[in-house]
N, C-alpha and C positions, 0 to 999 in steps of 0.2 A: 584552537578553540578553548575559550576560557572555561573554568570550571563550571561557572553559572550557566553558560550555554549549553555544555554538555549535559549538566544536570537536567536542564529545560527539555533537551532532546529526549534523555533518557525517561524524563517524566511524560513527555508526549507520546512516546512510543508505548511506554508501559500502560498509561492511562486508558488508551484506545482499546487495548486488548482485554482488560479485565472486564470491561463491560460486554465484550463479545463472549465472555466465558458463558453466560446465559444461552447463548446461540449455539454452543458445541453440540454437534450431533444433528444440526439442521442440514439445510441445503449443501453445506460444505462437504458433507460425508455421502451425500447421495450420489449415486452414478451420474455421469454427465448425460445431458439430454441430447437427443438426435440434433445434428447441426442445423436443421431446418426450424428449430424451436427455440424459444428463449427459455433458459434455465430459471428455476425458482429463485427469487431474490434478485431477478434481473429485470430491469425495465428499460425500455428503449423509447425515449422521447420523440414525438413526431418529427420525422427528419425534414430537413430542408430540401428543396429540389436538388436532385443529383446526390443525396446522401445515401449511405449503405443502409440497407434494411435486412431483416430477417438472418440468414446464415452468415452473411458477411458482417452484420452488427454483432452478432454473437462471437465470431471469430475475433473481432476487434477487442470486445470485452475480454475474451479469455487471455489475449495477448497483454493486456493491461493489467489483469489481475496477476499473471505469471510474473510481470515486471515488479509489481509492487511486493509480492511474496519474495522474490529474489532479493530485492533492495532489503527489506526487513531482516531476512535471514543472515545476508552477509554483512551488513552494517553492524549488526549487534556483536559479531565477533571481531570487528576490526577490519574486515576485508574491503580495502578500498575499490575493488572492482564493483561495489555496489553503486558507486558514483555513476557508473555508466547508465543508470536509471534515474538520474537527477539531471534536470534541465540546467545547463550552465547559466548563471546570473539570474536564476528564476527566483520568485518570492520565497519558494521552499528552501533554496540553498541559502539565500541571504537571511532568512529568518532562523532556520534550524542550524545552520553550519557558519553562520557570520561570513557568508561568501566563500568558504573554502571547504568544499565537501571532503576532500581527501584528508585534509587535517582532522576535520571533525570527526569522521568516521573512524581513524586511527584512535582517537581518544574515547570513542563510545564505550568499549568494554570496561572502562574504569569508572563510569558512571551509572551503569545499569545494575540493578540489584540481581542477585542469582536467580530469584523466581521470574524476574521479568525476562532475563536472559533465556531461561529455558521455554517460557512461553513464545519469545520472539523467533527463536530458532526452530520452533514447531509450528509456526503460524501457517494457517490456510487462508486464502483469499477468495471469496465467492461474491456472487452478486454484482451489483454496481449498475450505474446507468450511463447511458451515452447520450450527449446532447447534440443538437443539430449542427454544431461546429465541430463535433468529433471528439470533444473531450470527455473523459470518462471520470465520473465521480464514484468513489468507493468509501462508504461511511465505515466507521469502527465497528458498527453492528454486523457487518459483513466479515469480520475476522474470527477465526477460531484457532485453538491451538490444542495440543494433547499433553502438555506438560507446563508446569509453572503457572504463574498468574500475572495478570496485568489489567489496567484500567485504561480508560479513554485518556486519562492524564499521562499515560506512559507514551502514548504516541499522539494522535489528534483526532478531532471528531471526524473529518472527512479528508481523504486524499484525491487530488485531481491530477490526472495524467493526460498527456498529449503525445501522439505519435510524431516523431522528429526523425526524419532520414531512416525511416523503417524501424526505429527503437521506440518503445514506449517509455516516457520519462516523466518524473513526478515534477509538476510545475508549481503546485501549491498544496 
């Protein structure tokens, strides 16, 4: 990954998180709701026929949030296992990592400021929406962290994930 690309990724990762700083202490710190309800900050778009609803939709949202959180925490420290949560050949991999997640993640620690790194390794993901096609969108405003600082420019305004072979992956 070129220095410019890594810097852009670092900027994307950090930018998204600073905006979320105003959200700290919100739904991300609240106890999880009962499985049959939708948690605060979560919305489920009217499902298509045969789509999951209620507890099943909330379970999918929780899995997608966990995948995004895992990706952010691992990629920030250069752990290439984070790439397991990036869809191969996706818009996200092409735009953020120039098509090579493993190489891009290896370089990330060199392009992220210490404050941003502290925020990213403590990031918590909450909320999100699931559309009729089953894709989950999680905006920067649903990120919170307990240390450091970042902005929406550190990350990106919205992450979109899709379940692929039982694993939630970032597609854009």
